[in-house]
C-alpha positions in Angstrom: 0.1 -0.1 0.0 2.9 2.2 0.1 3.3 2.5 -3.7 1.6 5.1 -5.6 -0.8 4.7 -8.4 0.4 4.4 -12.0 -1.2 6.2 -15.0 -0.8 3.6 -17.7 -2.6 5.3 -20.6 -4.5 8.4 -21.3 -6.3 8.9 -24.7 -6.1 12.8 -25.3 -5.3 12.3 -28.9 -9.1 11.7 -29.5 -10.0 15.1 -28.0 -11.3 17.6 -30.4 -12.3 20.4 -28.1 -16.1 19.5 -28.2 -18.4 18.8 -25.3 -19.6 15.3 -24.7 -16.3 13.5 -25.7 -15.2 10.6 -23.7 -11.7 10.4 -22.4 -10.4 7.1 -20.7 -7.8 6.9 -18.3 -6.2 3.4 -17.5 -4.8 3.4 -14.0 -3.3 0.7 -11.9 -2.6 0.5 -8.2 -1.6 -2.0 -5.8 -4.3 -1.1 -3.3 -7.2 1.0 -4.2 -7.7 4.1 -6.6 -9.9 6.6 -4.7 -10.2 9.4 -7.3 -9.1 10.4 -10.8 -9.3 14.1 -11.9 -8.8 15.5 -15.4 -7.9 18.9 -16.2 -7.8 20.6 -19.5 -5.4 23.7 -19.8 -6.0 25.9 -22.8 -3.1 27.3 -24.7 -1.6 30.1 -22.6 -2.4 28.2 -19.4 -6.0 29.0 -18.8 -8.1 26.3 -17.2 -10.6 25.1 -19.8 -12.2 22.5 -17.5 -11.6 20.1 -14.6 -13.8 17.4 -13.3 -13.8 13.8 -11.8 -13.8 10.7 -13.7 -16.1 7.8 -13.0 -14.7 4.1 -12.8 -15.6 1.8 -15.6 -17.1 -1.7 -15.0 -13.5 -3.2 -15.3 -12.2 -1.2 -12.3 -9.1 -0.1 -14.1 -10.5 2.4 -16.8 -11.8 5.7 -15.5 -14.0 7.9 -17.8 -14.2 11.7 -18.1 -16.8 13.3 -20.3 -15.9 16.7 -21.6 -18.4 19.5 -20.7 -17.3 22.6 -22.8 -16.2 23.9 -26.1 -12.4 24.4 -26.3 -11.8 27.0 -29.1 -8.1 26.9 -28.3 -7.3 23.1 -28.8 -3.9 23.7 -30.3 -1.5 23.9 -27.6 -4.0 22.6 -24.9 -2.6 20.3 -22.3 -4.6 17.3 -20.6 -3.4 16.8 -17.1 -4.6 13.5 -15.1 -4.2 13.3 -11.2 -4.8 10.0 -9.5 -5.3 9.6 -5.7 -5.2 6.3 -4.1 -5.7 5.0 -0.5 -3.6 5.7 1.4 -3.4 9.1 -0.3 -0.7 8.5 -2.7 -0.7 10.8 -5.8 0.3 10.3 -9.4 0.2 13.2 -12.1 0.7 12.8 -15.8 
């Protein structure tokens, strides 16, 4: 339980800047993932959106659905933060 979670895969390449797009984060942990948060920073560093993901049925994939239009997709950065029990953190 002393090891932090590992972000194995994120699929931001499929992100086109439109609402209702699904992003999947594949996370592994030797204990239990508690929370996965996705942030989308627009070019220039302004926060476009931020939100919690929801675990998929397999327990390894976490899904986020985009909420807003991102008119500045070029240069945007997707950041994922994962928190587990006992509060280890991984960011990618």
